[in-house]
N, C-alpha and C positions, 0 to 999 in steps of 0.2 A: 943822279939818273937812272943809276943800276937796278934802284928801288922799284921802277917802275917798268922798264923794259929788261923783262926776263922770260923765260918760258918754262913754265912748269914751276911746282911747289914743291920746297923742300921741307919734308917730313919727316920727324925723328924715327929711326929705326930703318930709314931708305937711304942707300949710298947714292941715289941718283933723283932726279927730280919726275914728280908725278901727277896727275891730276886724279880727281874725283871723276870716278867713272860715272856714276849716278847723275852728275850735274853734266857732264858729255852727252848723256844716252837721252837725258830730259832737252836738252838742246837740241837735239838731233830729230827727236819728236815734233819741236814747234817749230822747226824749219821743213820739215817734212809736210807739214799741216801748211803752211803759206805757200810751199812750190806746190803742192797738190793744187791750191787755188787757181795760182797763175796759170799752170798746165791746163786746167778744167777750163778756165775762162779763153786761152788762146785756143783750144782743141774743139768748143763747143759753139762759141760765138763769136771768134775770131777778133776778142779783144786782148789786144797785143800791149796797153796802154798800162793795164795793170802789170803785165810781164815786165814791164821797162822799171816800174818802180820797184819791183822785189828783186830784179835782178841787181839795181846798185844798192839795196839794202842788204842785198846778200854777199856782194863783195866786199862792200863796208867791213861786215862783220867779219868775214875770213881776213880782210887786211890787218885787222886789229888784233885778231888772233896770232896772227905769224910773225908780224913786224912790230908789233908793240908789246901785248900781253892778254893772252886768252882770258885773263881776270876781268879784265874791262871789255870783252868784246857783248855786243848786248844781250846775245840769245844765250851765251852762257852764265849771266847773270840771272837772267828769266829763269833758267834750267836750276841755278842753284837756290832760287828762293823756293821753288816748289817742293825739291829734297832735302832742304835743308835740315828737316829734322829726319832723315835717315841716316843710316851709319855708313860713313864713305867705304868707297870700295878702290883703292889705289890701283892706277895704272902707269904705265911706264911713257914718259913725256915724248923721247923721239920719235915713236911710232907714232904718235898722234900729229906730229908738226908734219910728217911724212904725207900723212893721210888727208890733211888741211891743206897741204899743199896742192893736192889731185884735185880739191873742192875748188880751190882758188884759181886753178887755170881752166876750170870748167867756166868759174863764175866770169872771169875777164873776157874768157871768148864769148860767152852770152852777150858780154857787154860792150863787145866790138861788134857784134853782126847784128844785136837788135837795139839797143840804145844809139850806139854812134852810127851805125850804116842802115838801120831800118830795114835789113834782109831777116826775110820769112823763108824757111826751108826746113829739108830734112836735118840738117845739120843743128837745126834749134830744137827737131824734136829727139834727135838722138842723144843730144847732151841734156835735154831736160828729165829724158826717162833714166838717164846714169845718175843724175842727181838722185832723184826719187828711188831708186833701185839703193844706192848707198844711203842714203838717211833712213830708210826703210829697215833694211837691214839691223842698222845700228839700232834704232831706235825700238824695234820690234825683238829682235833675237837677239842684242848685245853684242851682233859681229861684226866687226869692223873691215869691211874689206880692203881698203887701204892700207891696214895694218898687215894683212896676209900678203899685199903685194910689197909691203917695205920688206919682209924676209927674202923675199928674191934678189933685192938687190943691195942686203948689207951682209957682212961676215957676221956680225955682233947681232945676232936673232932681237927679236923684241923681248920683252920681260914684263911680269906683271899684267898680264894680260887679261882681260875681263872674264870674269868667271875661272881664272886661274888655267886657261886653255894651252898657256904656253908650257907647262910642264906637265910632263909624262905621270898620269895618273890611272889608275885601276876606276871604272865607273862604278859608282853605288847602285845597288839594287834598285833603289828608286828612278834611276836615271835610265834603267834599261827598257829595251823595247821588243817584246816577244812576239812570237808569230800571230798568235791570234791577235793583237794590235795592228800588227799590218794588214791582216785580212779583213779587220773592220775598217781600215781607213780605205782598201780598194773597193772593198763593196759599198761603202758610202760615196765614193765617186763614180760609180757604176751608176748607182741608182741614181744619183743626181742628174748625169748624165742622158739617163734614160727616159727620164720626165717629159722631155719634149719629143724623142726620138718617138715612142710608144703612143704619142697623145694623150699621155696622163695630164700633161698641162698645155693647155691651148693657147697660140699667141692671139689672142680675140682682143679686137680694141674696146676700150671700155667705151660707156655711152654716157655724155654729158645729161647732167637732168638738172631740174631746177626744181624751188619750191616757191609756189607762190604766197606771199606771205600776206595776201589779201583777205585769204580762206581761213576758215576756222581748222583747230587743231586736227580734226576728224580728215576732212578733205585734204589737210597737206600731207598725212600718212599712207592715204590711199590714192594719193596722185604723184609719188616721188618718181615714178618712170616717165612724167611728161618731158618730152625734149623740148629744148632751147630751139627757136626758131633759127636757122642756119646765118642769118646775118647777124644776129644777135650774139650766137654763141662764137662766133670767129671775129667778130671783132677786137681787134688788138689795142689793148689800153694804151694811153700816152709814155706812160711809164715804162712799159714796155719795148715801145719803139725808141726812146731815149738810150736805153740800155744795149740796144742792138739785140734785142731778143725776138725780135718780131717773127723771124721765118721759126725760130725753136718754138716761140708760143704755140704758132700754128701746127704746126708739128704734134705739138703733146696734146693740142686739142680735136686733133683726127680733121683739120682743114686744108683745103686745097690751096 
């Protein structure tokens, strides 16, 4: 049984169990993608059916990571598949267990509220945003928020962190940010914010147009701005009604 139930891999040259950061990060990206789908479905169209499915899947994945063996967690297996040709980057296992316990607690809380009791409220939104934030930082920046918290509660600090951030080192020249770069980012943000403020980009609603396929090409090209009758343009297809997208489709098509 000890060949199955263990946490972290023994790698030559390391005196502690470790994980491959590349597959952990890939796994975080996969989970981020699906959590975003569940969040958007719940937030935009009020569809919590998909949320319930993903909560169960998320909970099961983290249960396997913590209580069985991360090697057999579905998301980590998929992550390993995609990065199997990349050189491994090893990270310390204990800090990941702590981080994943945080994820497991969030998942089991969502399971209790959404799946078991069918409760919808601010707590769900907070937990979902927390998951998205943690997964985003892990997958995009390689920053493990749970690992950062780990150092506050353990005398033995984390070792072998992603990118070697646990060890004190001097930044190389290619890693440094100079004053000009900071100003470029600042001016870029100011420019983007100013677009709507100064009316450079206006919030005009798009016009819905149609092409009469019974006419020849020349006529079609010269009549692209003919508006669809209100009754036809605002008619919601049956498939949109079935998925609960009726009101959102009307909004997208500027219908009352």
